[in-house]
N, C-alpha and C positions, 0 to 999 in steps of 0.2 A: 151268342152268349153261351157260356158253359159254366156248369156248377162245379164247385170244389168243396173240400172238406173244411174242418175247423182251421182257423187262422191263428198265428201267434198274436200276441197282444201288441200294445203300443211300444214305443221305444223305451219307455221307462219300465216295461215288463210288469206293470201293475195297473189295474187289477187283472186277475185271471177271469176270462169270460168264455161262454160257449156261444158260438155264432157260426152261421153258414156264409158261404160266399158265392157270388155270381160274377164271372169274368166278362167284362164288356169288350167287344171287338169292334163295333161300329157305332159311331156317334149318332147315326141316323136311326138306330134301333130304338123302339119304344121301351120304356122302363117296365120290367116285369116285377111286380110287387108280390102278388099272391096274398096270402093271409098275414104275412109277416111284414113288419116295418123294415125299411131299408135305409142304408147310409152309404154315401160314396167313401171309398177308401183308396188313397193314393199309394204312397210308398212307405207308410207306417212310421213316419218320423215325428209325429206328434207324441209328446211325452206322456200325456195322461189318457183320459177316456173319451176325448172328443172324437177320436177315430174308431171307437169301439161301439158295438151294438149288441149287447148281451141278450140272447134269445131271439135275435133278428138276423137279417142278412146284410152282408157288406157287398156293395157294388164295386168291384175291383176295376179301377180306371187305367191301370198301366197298359192295358191292351189298346187304349186310345192314345197311340204314340206317334201320330203322323204330324209332320210339318205341312201346313196348308199354304202359306205364302211368306216370303221374306223379300223385302226391297232393300238391297244394300246401299241404295242412295239416300233413302229416308230413315232407315233403321226401324221400320214398322214390321213387326213379326206376328204371324198368326199361327197357332199350333193347337192341337188337341190337348185336352186337359191332363192326360196321362204322361205327357212328355216331361222328362226330368230337366231341372235347371242345368245339370251337367251336360245334357245333350244339346241344350240351347247354346251353352258356352262353347262347346266344341265346334258349333257351326259359325257363331258370330264373331268370336275373338279374332280368328285369322283374318276376318274381313273388316277389322277396325271398330267393332261395336262391343258393348258390355251391358250387363243388366244394370239398370239405374238403381235398383234396390235388390239386395240379396241377403238372405239369412246366413247363419254360421255353418250351414251345410248345403252343398249343391245337390244332394240326393233327395230333394223334395220335388213333387210334381207341380206343374204350372197351376193346375186347379187347386191344389192344396195351398199354394202360396196366396191365391186369391181368397180362399175360404177362411184362412187364418189371418189374412191381411198382415203378412210377415213384415218385419223391419230389418234393418241392417245397421251398419256402423255410421251411416250418413243421414240419419233422420233429420238432423238440424238443417240440411240443405235440400234433401229430396223427399222427405216424408216417408210414408209406408208404401208397400207394394201396390195397394189399390189405387194410389194416385198416378201410377204409370199405366193403368189399364185404359185402353180406348173403348173397348167393348167386349162382350162375351155373349155366348148363346146359353140360355138356361132352359133345360128340359124338365118339365113338370110331369108328375105321375099320370095326369089326365091326358097327356099327349101334347099339351100346349108348349110351344117353343117361343121364347121371348128373347129378342135382341136387347141387351141392356148396356148402358153406358152413362157417362156423366150428363148426357143430354138426351138420352133415350130410355124410356122406362126407368126413370131415375130412382123411383121408390124401390123397385126391385134390385137395382144396382146397389143402393145403399144397404139393403137388407142382406144381399149375397156376399158383398165384400166384408170379410170378417164374420160371415154368417154360419161358420162351422159346418158347412155342407148340408144344412137343414132346409134350405129353400128350394132344393131341387138339384139336378145333376148339371154341372157346368160341362158343356160339350167341347167348347173351344174358347180360347182367349186370344185377344189381340192386344199387344203392348207396344209402347214406344221405347226403343233402346237408346243408350247413351253412346255417343261417339268417343273413342279413345285413340291415342296415337300409337301405343304399343301395349303389350300385356304386362309390363313391369310396373311395380309400385315403389315410389319413393317413400321410405319409412323413417320415422324418428322415434327413438326410445327414450323415455325418461323414468327414472325411479322416484317415487314419492313416499314420504315417511309416514303419512297419516292421512286421514280423510280431509283435513283442512288443506293440505298441500294439493290433493286431487282437485278440489274446486278452484284453487288458484291457477293450476296448470290448465284446466279446462277452459277457463275464461280467456286465456291467452291463445290456445291452440285452435279453438273452434273458429276463430276468425281467419285462420290461415289454412286449415286442412279440412277436406270434406269427410274423411273417414277417421273416426276416433273411437277407441275402445280401451278399457283398462282391465287388467287382471288384479284381483284383490286377494290378499292373504286372509282368509276367513278365520284363521286360528290366532291371529295377532290380537294382543290386548294392550290395555294401558295407553301409554303415549304413542305406541305404534298401531293402535286400532285403525283399520282401514288402509294400512300401507299396501303398496302395490306397484305395478308397472304400467306406465302410460304409453300407448302406442298410437301414433298418428300417421296417416298415409294419404297419398294422392297418386293419381295416375301419372306416370312419367311423361314429360313433355316430348314433342317430336325431336328426333335426332339422338335421343339417349340410346346408347348401345351397351348392353351388358353381356358378359360372357355367358355361354350356355350353362345353365345350372346342372349339377350332377343328376343323373337319373336315379330316382328314388322309387323303389317298389313299395306299394302299400303293405303294411303289416296287418295281420288279422289276429284278434283274440280268439283262439281256437276252441275254448271250452268255457263253461260257466262254473266257477268255483262254488263249493257248497256254502261258503260264507263270503261276505264282501271283502275284497282286497283294499277297499277304501275305508279306512278307520282312523281313529284319533292319532295313532302313532304314525301311520303312513302319510296322513295329511300334514301333520306338523313337520315331519322330516322333509317331505317333498317341497312344501311351501317355503321353508327356510332356505333350502338350496336354490330353488327357482328364483326367489327374490334377489339373492346375492350373486346369481350367475352373471359373469361379465358378458356384455353385449355392446355392439357398436352404437354410438349415439345416433348415427344416420347412415343409411345405405339403400341398396336396391334389392328387391325380392320379387320373384314371380308372383302372380296374383293368387295362385292356389293356396300356398301356405299362409298368405296374409288374410284372405277371406275365409278359408276353410281349414284351419289347422288340425282339426280332429278327423277330417276325411281320410287322412293317411293311416289311421288306425281303425280298420274295419271291425264292426261288431264290438266297439269299445264299451257298449252298455253291459256286456257280460261281466265286466270287472266288478260290478256291484253285487254279484251273487244271484242265487236263485230267487230271492225275495224281491229283486228289482230295486228301483230307486225312485225318488221324487225329485222333480225340479221345481223350485220356487222362484218365480219371477214376478216382481212387483214394480210399480212405478209410483213415485212419490212426488207431489206437486213441488215446484221450486221453493215456495215460501216455507215449507216444512221439511224439506229434504235433508238438510244437515242434521237436525236433531233426530229425526226418525231413523235415518240410516245409521247414525251412531248407536241408537238403541237396538236396532235390528242386528247389527254386527256384534254388539256386546252380548246379546242373547245367544247368537250362534256360537261365538267363541266359548261362552260359559258352558254350553251344552256338550262341547266336544264332538259335535256332529259337523256336517258339511263335507266339502271335498276340495280337490285341487282346482276344480272348474268353477270359479267365481268371477263374474263379469260385471263391471260397472260402467255405465255410459249415460249420457244425457240425451233425452229427446228434445227436439226443438219446439218452437212455438206452433208448428203446424198441427192441425187437428184433422184426423182422418174422417171421411164422410160416412164410413161404415157404422151402422147402428150399434154393433157389438165390437168394434175395433178397439184393440188394447192401447196402441200408442197414443200418447197425449203429453202435453208439456210437463217436463219434470225429469227426474233422475231415475233410471231403472237399474235394479240389481237382480242378477240371476245366478243361482248356484244349485248344485245337486246335493241330495241327502240320501245316503243308503237307507233302505227300508229296515228300520230296527223295531217296527211294530208300534206299540202305544207310545213309546218315548218320542218317536219321530212325529207322530200325529200331534202329540201335545206341544212339541216345539213349533210346528208349523201353525198351529192354532194361536200360539203366543205371538208369532210373527204377523198373523192376520190382525191381531188386536192393534199392533202398532200401525200397520198399513192402513187399516180402516180409520183409526183415530186421526191419522195424518191426512186423510182425504185422498188416499191412493187407490190402487186397484191391483188385482192379480190376473195374470195372463191365462185365459182359458186353455189355449193350446198346450200349456205346460202343466196343467193342473189335473190332479186325480183325487182331490179330497176336500176342497173348500166347501163350506156350507152353502146351501141355497140362499140363506139370508145374506151372507157376505156377497155372493154373486149378484143378487138383485140390488144390493147397495152399490157395488162397484159399477154396475151397468144399468142405470135407471131406465134406459130406453128399451129394456128387454120386453116390456109389455107391448110396445109398438112393433118390435121385431116379431113377436109371436104371431102376429096377424099374417106374416108372410111364410110361415113354415108350411111345407108341403104336408098334407094330411097323411101321406104314406111314409114320411121320413121321420126318423128319430135317432137318438144316440144315447149311450149310457150316461154321458155327461149331462145331456139336457134333462133326462128323466131324474137324475140325481139332484140337480139344482132346482128343479121345479117341484120336488116332493118333500123336501125337508124344511 
């Protein structure tokens, strides 16, 4: 282990905190807590304060970056918690395997994917990441090591999957991979004029495609409220051969502007152009731009300026989704806030076993908001009103400001979960939602 200085914040760059760090090198090492509370920290891709520990210490897990075992005949992989999903993909894709569930960036750690029970574009067929986990080792601050899985130490498994890193340190994870024929994705694009057309398309495409996601123009109003682009995809079948794609170097946002480049004018202009941009109805694409479109623009979070940004992701139950989403989108459009990055998709009927897991049946909307101070907080509180009244929930991994009352309403099993928290572990998020 080695100590470091203060760390940058979360991906949303809000809030600003003071914390220390301890780099982990060996999963066999005991946890050194001292007088401060600790929190595991992967690659810092959580948007809010679930990965922050103001006044405490972060246990940096990127040093736990070893592959332990991989069976290319069964697709069972075991790796330490600090291994990135990008590193896993580099190993398994050439051998005909893929992650059964993957979020919108491959730059997250394996342990972080478990701790936030991440989801992807295929929840209606595969569920969340935790459903792909066979087992993991959980290291507690008292030196206890627990092997946890769906049939072993089940209570600890359910608390740790989606447990926001609070139950202890995940040392390694074993997952079941998905067999694929090649790395290409068959894609289909459809433009829809409003929210009503989105639901009609979704009912059709969900039965035929495992991967589904939609981009929404959050600035649209009136009859075009909820207009967007529908994207469906599947792994290409055996025998499909495509020309080698042109080599593309990742671009990097080199500096943080003093004010956000994402504003009312830029959002309205970009969204209008993007919605009308000609694109083929059907085609082939490599898996990277399909699953991870933003990974080719490194440090894109800097575009929101020095004050950072908030991401708001909610899920609304099926029975109230249409009306609630219409109201949420109307409030966003009226505010003049929001961004180019607005995503709409449907979760399937599968329910994750994690006590604090976010995915549940319904429709989920996610979008970014530049931090404009009190006006942004006021807008997000108004969105909370709609989400709560509709019986929905907000994603803790994307949150930096919801009230404790809202959190406890969204996640009623929090009181059961609290019994599994390691006494030496804490986070800025947990203290926030437990004290107001």
